[in-house]
N, C-alpha and C positions, 0 to 999 in steps of 0.2 A: 352704297350699301343696297343689296338686292331685297325686295320685299316678296315673300313667297305668296302664292295664290290665296291662301286662307287670310293671311294679313290684310292683303289688298282688298279682299271681300268685306272684311270687318271695317276697314276705312271708308269703303263706299257706303256702307250701311249707316254710317254716323254723319254723312253729308245731308244737306236738306232733301235732295232727291231721293236718297237712300231711305230716309225716314218716311217721306211721303209714301214710297212704294211699300215699305215695311208696314205702314199703317193700312194700305189696302189689303195686304195680306192678313192683317189682324181683323179686319172687317170680315173677310171671307171666313176666317176661322170662327169668328163670333156668329156669323149667320148660319153656318153649319151646325154648331152647337145649339143655336136657338131653335132650329128646325127639329132637332132630335130630343133634346131635354130642356124645353123652355123654362119650366118652373124650377127645376133643380140648378140649372145654369144661373138663373137670377139669384137664388138663394146662396149659392156658392160665391158668386161675384160680390153680392152685397155684404156677406160675412166675413170674406177672406180678403178680396181686394179692396173693398170699400174703406175699412179702418185704416189700411196702410195709405190709401189715397187722402183721407181726411188729414191724417197726421203730417204727411209729407207736404201736402198743399198748404196747410196752415203754416207750417214752418217756413216754406218758400215765401208765402205772402207776407209773413212777418218781416223777412229780410228785405222785402220790397216795400216795406212801409204801407202795406195793404193798398198801394197805389192811391193813397189819399194824401192830403197836405199835412194833417196831424194825426198820429197814431192814436191819440186820446179819444178821437171820435168813434173808434170801434166799440167803445163801452156801451153805447145804445144798443148795438148789435147783440152783445152779450146779454143785456137785460131783456131784450125782446125774445132771444132764443130761450132764456130761462122761463120766461112767461108761457111760451108755447110748450115747453117740456112739462111744466106743471099742469097745463091743460091736458097733456097726454097721460100723465100718471094718475090725475085726479079727475075723471070724467064728469063729476058733479061740480067741479070748479067753474065759476063763471068765466074764467079765462078761455075755456074751451069754446065759448060763443063768439070769441073775437080772433080766432086763428087767421082768417082771411084779412082782417084789419091789421093785425100786427105784422103779417108778411108783406102786405101792401105798404105799410109804413117803413118797414126795413128796406124795401126796394126803392122807395121815393127817397128815402133818407140818404141812400148811397149816392143818388145824383146830386142831392144837396150838398154833401160834404166834398164833392168833387168841384163843384162850381162856385161855392161860397167860402170866404175865408173868415169873415167877421163872426165871432162866436154868438153874438146876440141875434144876428140874422138867421144863423143855422137854427138856433132854439126856436125862433118865431115860425120859421118855415116848416120845421118839424112839427110843431104844435098844429099848424094849419093842415099839414098832411094827416096828422092824426085825426083831426075833426073830420076831414073828408073820409078817411079810412072807416069810420063808424057807420057810414052808409053801406058798407059791405057786410054787415052783420045780417045774417038771414038764417031762418029756420029750415029753409029748403036747401037741403044739403048739396043738391046737384044744380043750383042756379049757376049761370055762367060766371058771374063774378067770383063766386066762391070757388069754383072749380079752377079758375085761372090762378088764383092766388094761393088758396089754401091746399089745393091738391097738385096742380101741374107746375107751379113755379119752383117749388123745392124739390121737384121729382123730374118729370119728363122734360120740362123746359130747360132745367139745369143741366141734365145729363146728355140731352140730345140736341136742342136748339142752340143753347149757348156753346156747346162743343162745336157744332157745325159752323157757327159764326166766328168762333175763335180760329178755326182752321182757314176759313175764308179770309179773315183779316191778315193771317200770317202769309197766305198765298198772294194776297194782293200787295202786301208790303214789300216782299221779296220778289214780286213779279215772277213767281214760280209756276211754270206750267204743270209740273207734277203736283204742285199743291192744289191747283184747280182740279186736276184729275181726281185727286183724293176726296175733294168735296163732292164731285159729281158721283163717285163711287159710293159715298155715303148715301146720297139721295137714291141711287139705283139699288142699293142693297135694301133700303127701307121699302121702296115700292115692290120689290120681289115678294114680300110677305103678303101684300094685298093682291098681287097678279097670280102668283103661283102658290096654290093652297092644296098640295097632295093629301090625300086621305090616309094613306098607309105609312107615313113617315112620322117617326117620333115614338118615344117610349112614354107610356101613360105615367101621370104623377103618382108618386108614392103616397102612402098614408102619412108618412112624416112631412113630406112636401106639402100636402094640403093643409096639415096642421100649422106648419111653420109659415106658410104663406098668408094665413088668415089676417096678419097685420097690414097687408098691402092691397087688399081686395077693392078698396074704394077707388084706387087708381084705376084698376080694370073696369069697373063699373063706369066711371066717368069717361073713359076713352071709348069704351064700347058705344057709349051714347054719342060722343063727338064724331066717330067714324060713321055715324048714320045706321048703326045695326039695330037700333031701338033701345029698349030698356032692359038692362040685365039685372035680374034679382039675384041676390047673393044665395044662389042655390048651388050646392056641390056639384051636381051633374052638369049644369049648364057652365058654370064658371070654369070647372077643371076639365070638361070633356067636350063641350060645345065647340062646333067648327069655327065659328066667328070668335068665340072666346080665345081659342088657341091662336088665331092670328094676332089677336091683341097682345097676348102673353108673349108670343115670339118677338114681336116688336119691342115690347119692354125689356125682355131679356137681352136682346141684341143692343138696345140703346145704352143699358146700364153696363154691360161687359165691355163694349167698345170704348165707352167713355173713360172707364178705368184703364184699360190697355192703352188708349191714346195718351193718357197722362204719364204712364210709365215709360213710354217710348220716346218721351221728349227730353231726356237727360242732357243730351248734348246741345239742345236748343235753349231751353229755359234754365237748365242746370239746377233743378230743384234738389238734386242729390249732392249739391255742393255745400256741405255743412260740416261742422266739427266732428270728429269721431265721437265725442261725448254725446252731442245731440242725435247722431245717427243711432248710437247705442240705445239712448232712451226711447226713440221712436221704434226701433225694433222690439224692444222689451214690451212696450205698450201694445204693439201690434199682436205679439205672440199671446199676451194676456186677453186681448179682445176675441182672438180666435177661440181661445180656451173657454171663454164665457158663452160664445155661440155653440161651441161643441157640447157643453154641458146643458145648455138650454137656449133654444133660438129666441125664446121670449125674453130671458134675462139679458142675453146679448143685445137684443134690439133696444130694449129700455136703457141699458147701461151706456150704449153708444149713440143714442138719439140726439143728445145735446151736442156732442161733438159733431155729428152729421149736420145738424142744423147750423152750427157756427160755421162750418166750412162753406155752407151755401151762402150765409149772409156775408161772410169776409170776401167772397168772390164777387159780390155785387159790383163794387167799384171797378174791378177789372172788366166785368162784363160791359159796363158803360164805356170804359176806354176803348173796348173792341168795337162798340157800336159807332163811336166817334171816329175811330181809326179807319173803319170801313168806309164811312161816308168821305173822310179826307182823301183816302186812296182812289176812290171812284172819281171824285172831282178832279183830282190830279191826272188821271187817265183820260178824262174828257177834255182837258185843256190841251192835250198833245195832239 
């Protein structure tokens, strides 16, 4: 049987090499859009691509038993995510003072349930982790521990650092040259924002964009400080139009957009789409409803989907640790040869 050129091209795209090179193309698409419309690109990606990513990844993780020994262990993640959501909805709640502590506990707990089997020991270690986490309570919003766990862990670390490490693990595991090239491409794309900063490229953020983005400004403020640009006060003119602020925003928009596109491109590798028609139908319906909420009011969409967003971050922690461990094992194996 002869395969026509278009069919052969599709087959090539579904191979590991094809997916890796396709991902480089997605990076280039993301970086171009991030240069032109950084704020609107982020808002679109977060509201449209984000919910579909949460739903499909949680579904996939559930099929994989969340990469832990006992699926019942995830209920502490659910409880912690609920507490954090309460802190978001009710700013006067004391829970809001422990955001960093709760995220630290969730991250450490993921490692505990991977390494420990005895229920009693899990509880003891989780309690000790909670006691340690109390030291992260701080009134200084931009203290480093607070920024790492309360701001960066569920945002830029999740969408950028963990994505890059997951790509690296896959490349090392399969000994894929194209996989390594894609990781290098991710780094190069990121550096581009800080090296090439043209003044007359990009469309100024709209009034709607400024209003909708108000939920995320703390991320910009903390990264602005991390990159050594100084202190960024939440002033409309500086945050939305300052040269260095735009650099930060382009990086954020690129990181989030590519994170989602990378996930959707991996259907033939991790097969997240391999679900029953009924489950896929439910996912699509929930996704459409979430987009409608964001379209009606970005604020309503953000609050309605926040718990789901936080859950998918927490549920992925065990997989993140598996990736860390896997990278170490693959590097050791390569050094032995």
